[in-house]
C-alpha positions in Angstrom: 158.5 -33.8 59.7 155.9 -36.3 57.7 157.5 -40.1 58.0 156.4 -41.1 54.5 157.4 -45.2 53.1 156.7 -46.0 49.6 156.4 -49.9 48.4 158.4 -49.5 45.3 157.8 -51.2 41.7 159.2 -52.9 38.9 162.9 -51.7 40.3 165.1 -53.8 42.6 165.1 -51.2 45.6 161.9 -52.4 48.0 161.1 -49.5 49.4 162.4 -45.7 50.3 161.8 -43.6 53.0 162.4 -40.1 53.4 160.8 -37.7 55.3 159.6 -34.8 54.8 159.6 -30.2 56.3 157.2 -27.8 57.0 158.0 -26.7 53.8 158.2 -29.5 51.5 162.2 -30.3 51.9 163.3 -33.9 52.0 165.2 -35.1 54.8 166.7 -39.1 55.4 165.8 -40.2 52.0 166.8 -44.5 52.1 166.3 -46.4 49.8 165.7 -51.0 50.8 167.3 -52.6 47.9 168.8 -51.8 44.9 172.0 -50.6 43.7 173.5 -49.2 46.9 176.6 -46.7 46.5 174.3 -45.4 43.5 170.3 -44.9 45.8 172.9 -43.1 48.7 174.8 -40.5 45.8 170.7 -39.8 45.3 170.0 -39.3 49.1 172.1 -37.1 49.6 171.5 -35.1 47.3 168.1 -35.0 47.3 169.0 -33.9 51.2 167.2 -30.2 51.9 166.1 -30.1 48.3 162.0 -29.0 47.0 159.8 -32.3 46.6 158.4 -30.8 43.8 162.0 -29.4 42.3 163.2 -33.4 42.7 160.4 -34.5 41.3 160.0 -33.1 38.2 163.9 -33.4 37.5 164.1 -37.8 37.9 160.2 -39.0 36.6 160.0 -40.6 33.5 163.7 -41.2 34.2 164.3 -45.9 33.1 166.6 -48.2 33.8 167.4 -50.2 31.4 164.7 -51.1 29.4 162.6 -51.5 32.6 159.9 -48.8 32.1 160.6 -47.2 36.2 163.4 -47.2 37.8 164.2 -46.3 41.7 164.6 -42.2 40.2 161.6 -43.0 38.4 159.8 -44.0 41.6 161.4 -41.7 43.9 159.3 -39.3 42.0 155.6 -41.2 42.4 156.6 -41.5 46.2 156.6 -37.2 46.5 154.1 -37.0 44.1 151.9 -39.5 46.6 152.8 -38.0 49.7 152.2 -34.1 48.4 148.2 -34.9 47.4 
């Protein structure tokens, strides 16, 4: 398993950490800061999912008037981890 740490930009959360297994499935997703309940839910929904599938589903999501969101930042973290 590889541990990924990603410093977010433009969101209430400051850091995203997760692990990728050999099949690029997401495990132990955690957000540091942000809307705790919602972000715990995202972590549970992503557990064991293929990183590519999660990335495609959540990229481009916005939070209010912000140009990004915690899910969008996760998509950027996944893209960086897969490259």
